[in-house]
C-alpha positions as CSV (number, residue, x, y, z in Angstrom):
1,M,-0.1,-0.1,0.0
2,N,2.9,2.2,-0.8
3,E,0.7,4.9,-2.7
4,I,-1.7,5.4,0.4
5,S,1.4,6.2,2.5
6,K,2.6,8.6,-0.1
7,V,-0.3,10.9,0.5
8,K,1.2,11.8,4.0
9,T,3.9,14.0,4.5
10,A,7.0,13.5,6.7
11,D,5.3,15.0,9.7
12,G,2.3,12.7,9.2
13,T,-0.3,15.3,7.8
14,V,-2.3,14.7,4.7
15,R,-1.4,17.1,1.6
16,P,-4.2,19.1,0.6
17,D,-3.0,19.2,-3.0
18,Y,-2.2,15.6,-4.0
19,V,-4.4,12.4,-4.4
20,P,-2.5,9.4,-5.6
21,A,-3.8,7.7,-8.8
22,D,-4.0,4.6,-6.9
23,A,-6.9,5.8,-4.9
24,Y,-9.1,5.7,-8.1
25,I,-7.7,2.6,-9.8
26,S,-6.1,0.2,-7.4
27,P,-7.8,-3.0,-6.1
28,D,-6.0,-2.5,-2.9
29,Y,-8.3,0.5,-2.2
30,V,-11.3,-1.3,-3.0
31,R,-10.1,-4.1,-0.4
32,L,-9.4,-1.5,2.4
33,E,-12.7,0.3,1.8
34,K,-14.4,-2.8,2.2
35,E,-12.7,-3.7,5.2
36,R,-12.2,-0.4,6.9
37,L,-14.7,2.2,5.4
38,W,-18.1,0.9,4.5
39,P,-18.5,-1.3,7.8
40,R,-17.5,1.7,10.2
41,V,-19.0,4.7,8.7
42,W,-22.6,6.5,8.7
43,Q,-23.8,6.4,5.2
44,M,-27.1,7.3,3.7
45,A,-29.3,4.1,2.7
46,C,-32.5,5.7,1.6
47,R,-35.1,8.3,2.0
48,E,-37.9,8.1,4.8
49,E,-40.5,8.5,2.1
50,E,-39.3,5.2,0.5
51,I,-40.5,3.5,3.8
52,P,-43.5,5.4,4.9
53,N,-45.6,2.6,6.2
54,P,-45.0,-0.5,8.5
55,G,-43.8,-3.3,6.7
56,D,-42.2,-1.2,4.1
57,F,-38.6,-2.0,3.4
58,Y,-35.5,-0.9,1.3
59,T,-32.6,-3.1,0.6
60,Y,-29.3,-1.2,0.7
61,D,-26.2,-3.2,-0.9
62,I,-22.7,-1.6,-0.3
63,A,-19.7,-3.6,-1.3
64,D,-20.3,-7.2,-0.1
65,E,-22.9,-6.2,2.7
66,S,-26.6,-5.8,2.3
67,I,-28.7,-4.0,4.7
68,A,-32.6,-4.3,5.1
69,V,-34.1,-1.0,6.2
70,V,-37.6,-1.4,7.5
71,R,-40.5,0.5,9.1
72,K,-41.7,-1.5,12.0
73,T,-45.1,-1.9,13.1
74,D,-44.6,1.1,15.8
75,G,-43.4,3.4,13.2
76,A,-39.9,3.3,14.2
77,I,-37.1,2.4,11.6
78,A,-34.6,-0.4,11.9
79,A,-31.9,-1.9,9.9
80,Y,-30.5,-5.3,9.9
81,H,-27.8,-7.3,8.1
82,N,-29.7,-8.7,5.1
83,V,-28.8,-12.4,5.9
84,C,-30.6,-15.6,7.0
85,P,-28.6,-16.9,10.0
86,H,-29.6,-20.5,8.9
87,R,-27.5,-20.9,5.6
88,G,-26.7,-17.1,4.7
89,R,-29.4,-16.3,2.1
90,R,-30.3,-12.7,1.5
91,L,-33.7,-12.2,2.7
92,T,-34.8,-9.1,1.0
93,A,-34.0,-7.5,-2.6
94,G,-35.0,-4.0,-3.8
95,C,-38.0,-2.4,-2.0
96,G,-41.6,-3.3,-1.2
97,R,-43.6,-4.3,1.7
98,M,-43.9,-7.3,3.8
99,G,-45.5,-8.4,7.1
100,K,-42.6,-10.4,8.2
101,F,-38.9,-11.4,7.0
102,H,-39.0,-14.8,4.9
103,C,-36.4,-16.9,3.8
104,K,-37.1,-18.2,0.4
105,Y,-34.6,-21.0,0.9
106,H,-36.0,-23.0,4.0
107,G,-39.0,-21.0,5.2
108,W,-37.4,-19.4,8.4
109,Q,-39.4,-16.2,9.4
110,W,-38.8,-13.2,11.7
111,N,-41.1,-10.3,12.8
112,L,-40.2,-6.8,12.0
113,D,-38.3,-6.4,15.1
114,G,-35.8,-9.2,13.9
115,K,-37.0,-11.9,16.4
116,P,-37.5,-15.5,15.1
117,T,-41.1,-16.7,14.5
118,E,-40.7,-19.6,12.5
119,V,-38.0,-22.4,12.2
120,V,-39.2,-25.1,10.1
121,D,-38.9,-28.4,11.9
122,R,-37.2,-26.8,14.9
123,K,-37.3,-29.9,16.9
124,D,-34.5,-31.3,15.0
125,W,-32.2,-28.9,16.8
126,G,-33.5,-29.6,20.2
127,E,-31.6,-27.3,22.8
128,L,-29.0,-26.5,20.4
129,L,-30.8,-23.5,18.9
130,Q,-31.4,-20.3,20.9
131,D,-33.4,-17.5,19.8
132,S,-30.7,-15.1,20.7
133,E,-28.4,-17.2,18.1
134,I,-30.8,-16.7,15.2
135,T,-32.2,-13.1,15.8
136,L,-31.4,-10.8,12.9
137,H,-28.4,-8.8,13.7
138,Q,-29.5,-5.2,13.8
139,V,-27.4,-2.3,12.8
140,K,-27.4,1.4,13.9
141,S,-29.8,3.6,12.0
142,A,-31.0,7.3,12.3
143,S,-32.5,9.9,10.3
144,W,-31.3,13.5,9.1
145,G,-32.7,15.7,6.4
146,G,-35.3,13.0,5.3
147,W,-32.6,10.6,4.8
148,V,-32.1,7.4,6.6
149,F,-28.5,6.6,7.5
150,I,-27.1,3.2,8.8
151,N,-23.8,2.4,10.3
152,M,-22.6,-1.3,11.0
153,D,-20.1,-0.5,13.6
154,P,-21.8,-0.9,17.0
155,D,-19.1,1.4,18.7
156,S,-19.4,4.3,16.3
157,E,-20.1,8.1,17.1
158,S,-23.6,9.0,16.8
159,L,-25.1,10.2,13.6
160,D,-25.3,13.6,15.1
161,E,-21.6,13.7,16.0
162,H,-20.8,12.4,12.5
163,L,-22.5,15.3,10.9
164,G,-21.1,17.9,13.4
165,E,-21.3,21.3,12.2
166,A,-22.7,20.4,8.6
167,K,-26.0,19.7,10.5
168,T,-26.2,23.2,12.2
169,L,-25.5,25.0,8.9
170,L,-27.8,22.7,6.9
171,D,-30.9,22.1,9.2
172,P,-32.6,25.4,8.2
173,F,-33.3,24.1,4.6
174,E,-35.7,21.4,6.2
175,M,-34.8,18.8,3.6
176,D,-36.8,16.3,5.6
177,R,-39.7,18.3,4.1
178,M,-38.9,17.5,0.6
179,R,-39.9,14.6,-1.7
180,Y,-38.6,13.1,-4.7
181,V,-39.3,14.4,-8.1
182,W,-37.2,12.2,-10.5
183,R,-34.7,9.6,-9.7
184,K,-32.1,7.8,-12.2
185,R,-29.5,5.2,-11.4
186,I,-26.7,3.9,-13.9
187,T,-23.7,1.8,-13.9
188,M,-20.9,4.3,-14.6
189,P,-17.3,3.2,-16.0
190,C,-15.3,5.0,-13.3
191,N,-14.5,4.4,-9.7
192,W,-17.2,5.9,-7.2
193,K,-14.9,8.5,-6.0
194,T,-14.2,9.6,-9.6
195,A,-18.1,9.8,-10.0
196,Q,-18.9,11.8,-7.1
197,E,-16.0,14.2,-7.2
198,A,-17.3,15.5,-10.5
199,F,-20.0,17.1,-8.4
200,M,-17.7,18.1,-5.5
201,E,-16.3,21.5,-6.9
202,G,-17.4,24.3,-9.2
203,Y,-14.1,24.8,-10.9
204,H,-14.7,22.7,-13.7
205,V,-17.7,25.0,-14.7
206,Q,-15.6,27.4,-16.7
207,T,-14.6,24.7,-19.2
208,T,-17.1,21.8,-18.9
209,H,-20.1,24.0,-18.7
210,R,-18.8,26.9,-20.6
211,Q,-22.4,27.8,-21.8
212,L,-23.1,29.2,-18.4
213,L,-20.3,31.7,-18.3
214,P,-22.5,34.4,-20.0
215,Y,-24.8,34.3,-16.8
216,Q,-22.5,33.9,-13.9
217,D,-19.2,34.7,-12.2
218,D,-18.3,31.1,-11.6
219,Y,-15.2,31.4,-9.2
220,T,-15.8,29.6,-6.0
221,F,-14.3,29.0,-2.5
222,S,-14.3,25.7,-0.7
223,R,-14.4,24.8,3.1
224,A,-14.1,21.9,5.3
225,Y,-16.3,21.2,8.3
226,G,-14.5,18.1,10.0
227,K,-15.3,15.0,7.8
228,H,-17.5,16.9,5.6
229,A,-16.8,19.9,3.1
230,M,-18.7,22.4,0.9
231,F,-18.0,24.9,-1.8
232,G,-19.8,28.1,-2.5
233,Y,-19.9,31.3,-4.2
234,A,-18.3,34.6,-2.8
235,P,-21.0,37.4,-1.5
236,T,-19.6,39.6,-4.1
237,A,-20.0,37.0,-7.1
238,L,-22.7,38.2,-9.4
239,F,-25.3,35.8,-11.0
240,G,-27.0,37.3,-14.2
241,L,-23.9,38.9,-15.5
242,P,-21.1,37.3,-17.6
243,S,-18.0,35.6,-15.8
244,P,-14.9,37.9,-15.9
245,R,-13.4,35.1,-17.7
246,I,-15.2,36.1,-21.0
247,S,-15.9,39.8,-20.6
248,D,-16.6,42.8,-18.5
249,Q,-19.4,42.3,-16.1
250,S,-22.0,44.4,-18.0
251,G,-25.3,43.9,-19.2
252,D,-28.9,43.7,-17.9
253,M,-28.6,41.7,-14.7
254,R,-32.6,41.3,-14.5
255,K,-32.8,39.5,-17.8
256,G,-29.4,37.6,-17.1
257,L,-30.7,36.3,-13.9
258,Y,-33.9,35.0,-15.5
259,E,-32.0,33.5,-18.5
260,F,-29.6,31.7,-16.0
261,N,-32.2,29.9,-14.3
262,K,-34.0,29.1,-17.7
263,E,-30.7,27.6,-19.0
264,I,-30.5,25.6,-15.9
265,W,-34.2,24.3,-16.2
266,D,-33.7,23.6,-20.1
267,T,-30.5,21.7,-19.5
268,L,-30.8,20.0,-16.1
269,K,-34.3,20.0,-14.7
270,A,-32.7,20.7,-11.1
271,T,-31.7,23.2,-8.8
272,T,-34.4,25.4,-10.2
273,T,-38.3,25.3,-10.3
274,D,-41.3,26.7,-12.0
275,E,-41.5,29.2,-9.2
276,M,-38.0,30.5,-9.5
277,L,-38.6,31.1,-13.4
278,A,-41.6,33.0,-12.6
279,A,-39.6,35.0,-9.9
280,G,-37.0,35.6,-12.8
281,R,-39.6,36.9,-15.2
282,R,-40.9,39.3,-12.5
283,L,-37.4,40.8,-12.3
284,M,-38.1,43.1,-15.5
285,E,-40.7,44.9,-13.1
286,L,-37.6,46.5,-11.6
287,P,-36.0,49.7,-13.0
288,E,-33.1,49.3,-15.3
289,T,-31.1,51.3,-12.6
290,A,-31.8,48.5,-9.9
291,T,-28.6,47.5,-8.2
292,P,-27.3,43.9,-8.0
293,F,-28.4,44.1,-4.3
294,E,-31.9,45.2,-5.0
295,I,-32.3,42.5,-7.8
296,Y,-31.2,39.6,-5.4
297,V,-33.6,41.0,-2.8
298,A,-36.4,41.3,-5.2
299,F,-35.8,37.6,-6.7
300,A,-35.8,36.1,-3.3
301,K,-39.2,38.0,-2.5
302,F,-40.6,36.9,-5.9
303,H,-39.4,33.4,-5.3
304,R,-41.0,33.2,-1.8
305,E,-44.4,34.8,-3.2
306,E,-44.3,32.4,-6.2
307,S,-43.9,29.5,-4.0
308,E,-46.8,30.8,-1.7
309,K,-49.1,30.7,-4.8
310,S,-48.3,27.3,-5.4
311,G,-48.8,26.3,-1.8
312,R,-45.3,25.2,-1.3
313,P,-44.2,25.9,2.1
314,W,-41.0,28.1,2.6
315,P,-38.5,27.2,5.2
316,A,-37.7,29.5,8.0
317,I,-34.4,30.4,6.6
318,T,-32.5,33.7,6.4
319,P,-30.3,35.0,3.6
320,E,-27.3,34.8,6.2
321,Q,-27.9,31.1,6.7
322,Q,-28.3,30.6,2.9
323,M,-25.1,32.3,2.4
324,A,-23.3,30.4,5.4
325,A,-24.3,27.0,4.0
326,G,-22.8,27.8,0.6
327,T,-24.0,25.8,-2.7
328,D,-22.7,22.2,-2.5
329,W,-21.9,19.5,0.2
330,N,-20.2,16.3,0.3
331,I,-21.5,14.4,3.6
332,F,-18.7,11.9,4.0
333,P,-18.4,9.5,2.4
334,N,-20.8,9.4,-0.5
335,L,-23.6,11.8,-0.5
336,V,-23.3,15.0,-2.3
337,F,-25.8,17.5,-3.0
338,L,-26.9,21.0,-4.1
339,Q,-29.4,22.6,-1.8
340,Q,-32.0,25.5,-2.2
341,P,-34.8,26.6,-0.1
342,T,-37.2,24.7,-2.3
343,N,-35.3,21.8,-4.0
344,V,-32.1,19.8,-3.7
345,L,-30.2,17.9,-6.2
346,F,-28.3,14.9,-4.9
347,Y,-25.9,12.2,-5.9
348,R,-24.7,9.0,-4.3
349,A,-21.8,6.9,-5.8
350,R,-21.1,3.2,-4.5
351,P,-18.5,0.6,-5.7
352,N,-19.9,-1.9,-8.2
353,G,-18.4,-5.1,-6.7
354,D,-14.7,-5.4,-6.7
355,D,-14.0,-3.4,-10.0
356,P,-12.2,-0.1,-9.1
357,D,-13.1,1.1,-12.7
358,S,-17.0,0.8,-12.3
359,C,-19.6,2.2,-9.9
360,I,-23.2,2.6,-9.2
361,F,-24.3,6.1,-9.7
362,E,-27.6,7.7,-8.6
363,V,-28.9,11.2,-9.4
364,N,-32.1,12.4,-7.7
365,V,-34.2,15.6,-7.3
366,L,-36.1,16.6,-4.5
367,E,-38.7,19.4,-4.1
368,R,-41.1,20.8,-1.5
369,F,-44.7,20.5,-2.3
370,A,-48.2,21.8,-1.1
371,P,-49.5,19.5,1.5
372,G,-51.2,16.6,0.2
373,A,-49.8,17.0,-3.5
374,E,-46.6,15.2,-2.9
375,P,-45.8,12.6,-5.4
376,R,-45.9,9.0,-4.5
377,N,-43.8,5.9,-5.3
378,V,-41.7,8.0,-8.0
379,E,-40.0,5.2,-9.8
380,V,-36.1,5.1,-10.4
381,E,-35.0,4.8,-13.9
382,V,-32.2,2.4,-14.3
383,A,-29.9,1.8,-17.1
384,D,-26.5,0.0,-17.7
385,D,-25.1,2.8,-19.8
386,W,-25.6,6.6,-19.1
387,R,-25.9,7.0,-22.9
388,K,-29.3,5.2,-23.0
389,V,-30.8,7.8,-20.4
390,D,-32.0,11.4,-21.3
391,W,-30.1,13.7,-18.9
392,G,-30.0,17.0,-20.6
393,L,-26.6,18.8,-21.7
394,I,-25.1,19.5,-18.2
395,L,-25.0,16.0,-16.8
396,E,-24.0,14.6,-20.3
397,Q,-21.0,17.2,-20.0
398,D,-20.1,15.7,-16.6
399,F,-20.5,12.1,-17.5
400,Q,-18.2,12.5,-20.3
401,N,-15.6,13.7,-18.0
402,M,-16.0,10.9,-15.5
403,E,-15.5,8.2,-18.1
404,A,-12.3,10.0,-19.7
405,V,-10.9,10.7,-16.3
406,Q,-11.0,7.0,-15.2
407,K,-9.3,5.9,-18.2
408,G,-6.6,8.9,-18.2
409,M,-5.6,8.1,-14.8
410,K,-4.3,4.7,-15.8
411,S,-1.6,6.3,-17.6
412,R,2.0,5.9,-16.3
413,A,2.5,9.6,-16.6
414,F,-0.3,10.3,-14.1
415,K,0.9,10.2,-10.6
416,G,-1.8,11.7,-8.8
417,A,-4.5,14.4,-8.9
418,R,-3.7,18.1,-7.7
419,P,-6.8,19.5,-6.2
420,S,-6.9,23.4,-6.0
421,P,-6.2,24.5,-2.2
422,V,-8.9,27.1,-2.8
423,Q,-11.6,25.7,-4.9
424,E,-11.4,21.9,-4.4
425,V,-11.2,21.5,-0.7
426,E,-14.2,19.4,-0.7
427,I,-12.0,16.8,-2.7
428,S,-8.9,16.9,-0.5
429,N,-10.9,16.8,2.7
430,F,-12.7,13.8,1.4
431,H,-9.4,12.0,0.9
432,A,-8.0,13.1,4.1
433,T,-11.0,11.7,5.9
434,L,-10.8,8.6,3.8
435,L,-7.2,8.2,4.5
436,A,-8.0,8.3,8.4
437,Y,-10.5,5.5,8.0
438,L,-8.1,3.4,5.9
439,H,-5.3,3.7,8.5
440,G,-7.6,3.0,11.2
441,G,-7.6,6.6,12.8
442,Q,-11.3,7.2,12.7
């Protein structure tokens, strides 16, 4: 594991500007992650809305492990290792509803509390088989932001401790009150870290998504909060005017801010909403002499008003809280999202077996809805090739990078990635945290 050691300097600290290529292409990393990361870290398994009623279950597969997350009869959520203690068959697959756990191999059964209720021909064992030995093995579970997290380590910190300051900064967005709008899952020909890091920095916008530069100052900052990190835009960054990279920042900001949201809506169908487009159109009510501050204040006011017209509740969040939370977060290890007061775009990447060059990648959109208008049972669109799914321009641009990066990192000339110490702290902090787990320090 020489490359894992090389990322540390002589004094034992992690270099913030270097990630060895082996982190993305080596089977040794896959092995260590299976041994030291996934069994010990809090990780998002599903959304609470996916298991709303008693008996609803969701099967979360990660590396060689499988966890059955279930809503119990009392409404509480529990999670169990998804394995029959008789002969090892998995008990659940996918998602659905059940009244009990049932092994389709020999017919053993358990209630939703994991207690055995049926062992066919139990008399064969006499006193050799005790209930305590065949009770389903429960793992830790907890909820935050509407997501259900699990942790297989009984001695782990609590979820609140794991989230730390990130929870404080993000709670005002009330993400637990959002619901799925669309969901897609694909097999990507790249490492799970390659996939998620494509969405953990805004530095790539100036080249990959150059069509956005007429509408925004794309320069970002990034900051770590314990195991987690974020990136955002400076308070002085102007949306609605061209990036300084391509021209002076002149033009009609009222029109530009609307056109920015329209471009995002047309090419991503996320991070903006119909109400945000309506708010953008109303900006032309302002005089041409309106200052950027006046335009932003008006846009926020119009957005809130349009949301109220649609019956969508607005969170109790201040402009200061929105600014402090930035734009994009990595909740270590593999949850990445961009949050807005009324919507969230989130990603999850997971290993695909033992192949370092492949991963399971999910893209999901959440929005707030008027009470009673929430969509039910939003299906996941699944494909084995991202080219078989309609993503829109922005995500297609990202996916082209992910595939090409994974191939490029196998070059003998590529020794390691060099993340920006200013704009890509989300990536370097992720690897510093990952390294701590792989070295057994977490």
